[in-house]
C-alpha positions in Angstrom: 84.0 121.1 113.5 84.3 120.4 117.2 87.0 118.6 118.9 90.7 119.0 120.2 94.0 118.8 118.4 95.4 115.3 118.2 98.3 114.4 115.8 99.9 111.0 115.6 103.7 111.3 115.2 103.8 109.0 112.1 107.0 108.9 110.1 106.8 110.3 106.5 107.7 108.4 103.2 107.5 109.8 99.8 106.4 107.8 96.8 109.7 108.9 95.3 113.0 108.0 97.1 114.3 111.5 96.8 111.5 113.4 98.6 113.4 116.7 98.1 113.1 116.4 94.4 109.3 115.9 94.2 108.7 119.3 92.5 111.1 118.2 89.7 109.5 114.9 89.3 105.8 116.2 89.0 106.7 118.9 86.7 108.9 116.8 84.4 112.0 118.8 84.9 113.7 115.6 86.1 112.6 112.1 85.0 111.8 109.6 87.7 114.5 107.3 86.2 117.1 110.0 87.2 116.2 109.9 90.9 119.8 109.4 92.4 118.2 107.3 95.2 116.4 105.0 93.0 118.3 101.9 94.2 116.7 102.3 97.6 113.5 101.5 96.2 114.3 97.8 95.5 113.5 98.1 91.8 115.6 96.0 89.4 116.3 99.0 87.1 115.7 102.7 87.0 113.0 102.0 84.3 111.1 99.7 86.8 111.3 102.4 89.4 110.2 105.2 87.1 107.1 103.0 86.1 105.9 102.6 89.6 107.1 105.6 91.6 104.1 107.8 90.2 101.7 105.0 91.2 103.1 104.4 94.8 101.0 106.7 96.7 99.2 103.9 98.5 102.3 101.9 99.3 103.9 105.0 100.6 101.0 105.5 103.0 101.3 101.9 104.0 105.0 102.2 104.7 104.2 105.2 107.0 101.6 103.1 108.9 104.0 100.1 109.2 106.8 102.2 110.6 104.4 104.0 113.0 103.5 100.7 114.6 106.8 99.3 114.7 106.9 96.7 111.8 109.8 96.3 109.4 109.3 98.5 106.5 109.8 96.9 103.0 111.5 98.7 100.1 108.8 100.3 98.1 109.0 98.1 94.8 109.1 94.8 96.5 106.2 96.0 98.8 104.3 97.0 95.4 105.0 93.4 93.9 103.5 91.8 97.1 100.3 94.2 96.6 100.1 93.0 93.1 100.3 89.3 94.1 97.5 90.1 96.6 95.2 91.7 94.0 95.5 95.3 95.5 96.7 96.2 92.1 95.8 94.8 88.7 98.3 95.4 85.8 97.6 94.8 82.2 99.5 95.8 79.1 97.3 98.9 78.8 97.1 100.1 82.4 97.4 99.5 86.1 94.2 99.4 88.2 94.5 100.3 91.8 94.7 100.7 94.7 91.9 98.4 95.1 90.7 98.7 98.7 89.2 95.3 99.4 92.1 93.1 98.5 94.4 95.8 100.1 92.6 95.4 103.4 92.7 91.7 103.4 96.4 91.7 102.5 97.4 94.1 105.2 95.3 92.2 107.9 96.8 88.9 107.1 100.3 90.3 106.4 100.8 92.4 109.3 97.8 91.8 111.5 96.7 95.4 111.0 93.1 96.6 111.5 91.9 97.6 108.0 88.4 98.9 107.4 87.3 99.8 103.9 85.1 102.9 103.9 83.4 103.4 100.5 81.5 106.1 102.0 83.5 108.1 104.7 82.3 111.5 105.8 84.9 114.0 106.6 83.3 114.2 110.2 84.5 110.6 110.8 88.1 111.2 110.2 88.6 113.0 113.6 86.6 110.1 115.4 89.0 107.6 113.8 92.2 109.6 114.6 90.9 109.7 118.3 90.7 105.8 118.3 94.3 105.7 117.5 93.9 105.0 113.7 95.1 106.7 110.6 93.1 107.1 107.4 94.0 106.6 103.8 91.8 109.2 102.0 91.2 109.5 98.3 91.9 113.0 97.2 92.9 114.9 94.1 96.6 115.2 93.7 96.3 119.1 93.5 95.6 119.1 97.3 99.4 119.5 97.6 98.8 123.3 96.7 95.2 123.5 97.8 94.2 124.3 94.2 91.0 126.5 94.2 89.5 124.5 91.4 90.7 120.9 91.2 89.4 119.1 88.1 87.8 116.2 90.1 87.8 114.5 93.5 89.9 111.4 94.3 92.7 109.7 92.4 95.5 110.1 94.9 96.0 108.6 98.4 97.0 110.5 101.4 97.3 109.6 104.9 95.3 111.5 107.7 97.4 111.5 110.7 95.8 114.2 112.9 93.0 116.7 113.3 92.0 119.7 115.0 88.8 121.7 115.1 89.8 123.6 111.9 91.0 120.8 109.7 93.0 117.6 109.2 96.8 116.9 109.0 98.0 115.0 106.2 101.0 113.1 105.1 101.1 113.5 101.2 103.3 111.1 99.4 103.4 113.5 96.4 103.5 116.6 98.6 105.9 119.6 98.2 109.0 119.7 100.6 108.6 122.2 103.2 104.8 122.9 102.1 102.7 119.9 102.0 104.8 116.7 102.5 104.5 116.2 106.3 101.6 117.3 108.6 100.0 119.3 105.9 97.1 121.1 107.6 94.2 121.2 105.3 91.0 123.1 106.5 87.9 121.3 106.5 86.5 123.9 104.4 89.1 123.2 101.7 89.1 119.2 102.1 85.6 118.8 100.5 86.7 120.0 97.0 89.4 117.3 96.8 88.1 114.6 99.0 86.1 111.7 97.1 84.5 110.7 100.3 86.1 107.2 100.4 89.2 105.6 102.0 90.7 102.9 104.4 91.1 103.1 108.1 94.1 101.4 109.4 94.9 100.5 113.0 97.7 98.7 114.8 95.8 95.4 115.4 93.3 93.4 113.3 90.7 92.7 116.0 87.4 94.3 114.9 88.6 94.8 111.3 85.7 94.9 108.6 86.8 93.3 105.3 84.7 93.8 102.2 
């Protein structure tokens, strides 16, 4: 893939408050309810925090974008509650469905005047073009992208934020990445991205003008 190196200096947010403890949370060595920083999330209890933290990848990506463009960054759980009210998540007794792209895009456009374009079909070649326009891109990938698993079981299911590209690959902020390895500015070669990337996502920009809401 042709092009030059371009990286937006986007601040990083983990979907867990204690980013350094992510390896313990994802392996089950430590329960999310035992995150010593859980009160920072704005949750009413450790149990509420533990329920939402593993589902918070989309909100972590949004918090990164808000910080990057100078908006006040709400705590993660109150932000998640807003997203629920907006229809970006649907919670039933059995499950949580989301992130649902169309209501998410409408919400962030109305709430923060962000550009938000739902891309149900998004080619990897388009990512560099969007980065060059000053945008960042939520990408649906499999969570095992954190270790570049040679054989992920599927594509999609987890959201990361594309913050830069070079001719060889894409730079990702991964809300469930591993500290020192794949949390911030994780370079994923284009040749590896395909086996994780579901080919869909949401393009975000600093201003709503020209947004395509579906």
